C-alpha positions as CSV (number, residue, x, y, z in Angstrom):
1,M,37.9,6.6,16.5
2,A,38.6,4.0,19.4
3,Q,40.1,7.0,21.1
4,L,36.9,8.9,21.1
5,A,34.4,6.1,22.0
6,G,34.3,4.1,25.0
7,P,34.6,0.4,25.0
8,D,30.8,0.0,25.5
9,E,30.2,2.4,22.5
10,I,32.4,0.4,20.5
11,E,30.8,-3.1,21.3
12,S,27.2,-1.5,20.7
13,F,28.3,-0.4,17.2
14,R,30.0,-3.8,16.5
15,I,26.6,-5.2,17.4
16,E,24.6,-2.9,15.2
17,L,26.9,-3.6,12.4
18,A,26.3,-7.3,13.0
19,E,22.6,-6.7,12.6
20,I,22.7,-4.7,9.5
21,E,24.8,-7.7,8.0
22,R,22.3,-10.3,8.9
23,N,19.6,-8.2,7.6
24,I,21.3,-7.4,4.4
25,R,22.2,-11.1,4.0
26,T,18.6,-12.5,4.5
27,S,17.4,-9.9,2.1
28,F,19.6,-11.1,-0.7
29,R,19.3,-14.9,0.2
30,S,15.4,-14.3,0.1
31,Q,16.0,-13.4,-3.6
32,V,17.8,-16.5,-4.5
33,P,15.2,-19.0,-6.2
34,S,14.5,-22.0,-3.8
35,F,15.3,-25.5,-4.8
36,H,11.9,-26.9,-4.4
37,S,10.3,-24.1,-6.5
38,V,11.9,-25.3,-9.5
39,S,11.1,-28.5,-11.9
40,N,13.1,-31.3,-11.6
41,G,14.5,-31.0,-15.6
42,S,17.0,-28.0,-14.1
43,S,17.5,-29.4,-10.8
44,E,20.9,-30.1,-11.3
45,H,21.5,-26.2,-12.5
46,V,19.7,-25.0,-9.9
47,R,21.8,-27.0,-7.5
48,D,25.2,-25.8,-9.2
49,A,23.9,-22.1,-8.9
50,D,22.9,-22.7,-5.0
51,D,26.3,-23.8,-4.5
52,E,28.0,-21.0,-6.4
53,D,26.1,-18.8,-4.3
54,M,27.1,-20.1,-1.4
55,L,30.4,-20.1,-2.1
56,Q,30.4,-16.5,-3.0
57,W,28.5,-15.7,0.4
58,A,31.5,-17.9,2.4
59,A,33.6,-15.3,0.3
60,V,31.8,-12.3,1.2
61,E,31.9,-13.7,5.0
62,R,35.6,-14.0,5.3
63,L,35.9,-10.2,4.4
64,P,36.8,-7.9,7.2
65,T,33.6,-6.4,8.9
66,F,33.6,-2.9,7.1
67,E,34.4,-4.1,3.7
68,R,31.6,-6.8,4.5
69,I,28.9,-4.1,5.2
70,T,29.3,-2.5,1.5
71,T,29.7,-5.9,-0.2
72,A,26.6,-7.6,-1.9
73,L,25.9,-10.3,-4.5
74,F,24.6,-8.9,-7.5
75,E,23.0,-10.3,-10.7
76,Q,24.9,-9.9,-13.7
77,Q,22.3,-9.0,-16.6
78,D,22.7,-10.3,-20.1
79,C,22.3,-6.9,-22.1
80,T,22.4,-9.4,-25.4
81,A,19.2,-11.2,-24.5
82,A,15.9,-9.7,-25.3
83,N,14.6,-10.6,-22.0
84,G,17.2,-9.5,-19.9
85,D,18.1,-13.0,-18.4
86,A,20.8,-12.9,-15.5
87,K,23.8,-14.6,-16.2
88,G,24.7,-15.2,-12.7
89,K,26.0,-13.5,-9.6
90,K,29.2,-11.3,-8.7
91,I,30.5,-10.0,-5.6
92,V,30.3,-5.8,-5.9
93,N,30.7,-3.0,-3.3
94,V,27.5,-1.4,-3.2
95,S,29.1,2.1,-2.2
96,K,30.5,2.1,-6.0
97,L,27.3,1.0,-8.3
98,G,26.3,2.8,-11.4
99,A,23.1,5.0,-11.7
100,Q,21.2,1.7,-13.5
101,E,22.8,-0.8,-11.2
102,R,22.0,1.2,-7.9
103,H,18.1,1.5,-9.2
104,V,18.0,-2.4,-9.7
105,F,19.7,-2.9,-6.4
106,I,17.4,-0.6,-4.4
107,E,14.4,-2.1,-6.1
108,K,15.3,-5.7,-5.1
109,L,15.7,-4.3,-1.6
110,I,12.3,-2.9,-1.5
111,K,10.5,-5.4,-2.7
112,H,9.5,-7.0,0.4
113,I,10.2,-4.1,2.4
114,E,6.9,-4.4,4.6
115,N,7.8,-8.0,5.7
116,D,11.4,-7.0,6.6
117,N,9.8,-3.9,8.6
118,L,7.4,-6.2,10.4
119,R,10.1,-8.6,11.3
120,L,12.1,-5.7,12.5
121,L,9.5,-4.1,14.9
122,R,8.6,-7.2,16.0
123,R,12.2,-8.3,17.1
124,L,12.6,-4.7,18.6
125,K,9.5,-5.4,20.6
126,Q,10.4,-8.5,21.9
127,R,13.8,-7.0,23.0
128,I,12.0,-4.0,25.1
129,D,9.3,-6.6,26.5
130,K,12.4,-8.9,27.4
131,V,14.5,-6.0,29.1
132,G,11.1,-4.6,30.9
133,V,11.7,-0.9,29.3
134,K,8.9,1.2,29.5
135,F,8.6,4.1,27.0
136,P,7.8,7.2,28.3
137,T,4.1,8.6,28.2
138,V,2.4,12.0,28.0
139,E,-1.0,12.5,29.7
140,V,-2.8,15.8,27.9
141,R,-5.0,17.8,30.4
142,Y,-7.2,20.4,29.1
143,R,-9.9,23.3,30.7
144,N,-12.0,25.7,29.3
145,L,-11.8,24.6,25.4
146,C,-13.7,26.7,23.3
147,V,-13.7,25.3,19.4
148,E,-15.9,28.4,17.0
149,A,-16.4,27.8,13.5
150,E,-17.3,31.1,11.4
151,C,-19.4,30.2,8.2
152,E,-22.0,31.8,6.1
153,L,-25.6,31.9,6.5
154,V,-27.3,30.6,3.4
155,H,-31.2,31.1,4.3
156,G,-31.3,30.8,7.8
157,K,-29.0,27.8,7.9
158,P,-25.4,28.2,9.4
159,L,-24.4,24.4,8.0
160,P,-21.2,24.3,5.9
161,T,-22.3,21.7,3.3
162,L,-21.8,21.0,-0.3
163,W,-25.5,22.1,-1.1
164,N,-25.4,25.2,1.2
165,T,-21.9,26.5,-0.5
166,A,-23.6,26.0,-4.0
167,K,-26.6,28.0,-2.8
168,S,-24.2,30.3,-1.7
169,L,-22.2,30.7,-4.8
170,L,-25.4,31.3,-6.7
171,S,-27.0,33.6,-4.4
172,G,-23.4,35.4,-4.4
173,F,-23.4,35.9,-8.2
174,A,-27.2,37.2,-8.0
175,S,-26.6,39.9,-5.3
176,L,-22.7,41.1,-5.8
177,S,-23.4,44.2,-4.0
178,C,-25.1,43.0,-0.6
179,S,-22.7,41.6,2.1
180,K,-22.7,38.5,3.0
181,Q,-24.1,37.2,6.4
182,R,-21.7,35.4,8.6
183,T,-22.3,33.9,11.9
184,K,-20.2,32.0,14.6
185,A,-21.0,28.2,15.4
186,G,-20.1,26.9,18.5
187,I,-18.6,23.6,18.2
188,L,-17.0,23.2,21.9
189,K,-17.5,25.4,24.8
190,D,-15.9,25.3,28.3
191,A,-14.7,22.1,27.6
192,G,-12.1,20.1,30.0
193,G,-10.9,16.7,30.1
194,I,-7.6,14.4,30.4
195,L,-6.1,12.1,27.0
196,K,-4.8,8.9,28.7
197,P,-1.6,7.5,27.3
198,G,-1.7,4.6,24.7
199,R,-5.0,5.6,23.5
């Protein structure tokens, strides 16, 4: 792969991989319960669980880059308990998950997707503003634009409203042999203008 791509492309690929890794890591860390949100009675248990999670994350961070991208902490579900309590977390390769585990994994990832997308879009906007990149814009000009609609005449009114449609259906059943009167209603005739970008 290094022979096919130049050094700049490899460096940009590394930066992109690091960004993906940070996003995945922050998504999973946001799922860990906070120490302050738990009552004082179980604070020791929470502190131990947080310490264990931090140790597991440290182990994941020591992995080579390509293994680190496909590795995550996954909550083990207690199958014997009726409420499905989580036993703890284990390090798993997300590309080798089963169907049920993959479903749970994806549900946890997209639970707060709006916040992640908003944060991503804000970062992207900050980068673009910082560099000063201008997006290409398109200006649309039009001349001699005509828009017409063909509609049925219902007692002299060519307006396609719900009431006129109902009357048309009733009168259509009454006079099946008669041809229906149609007319063209002009909406725009010889219009021209410019649609500016950013509107």
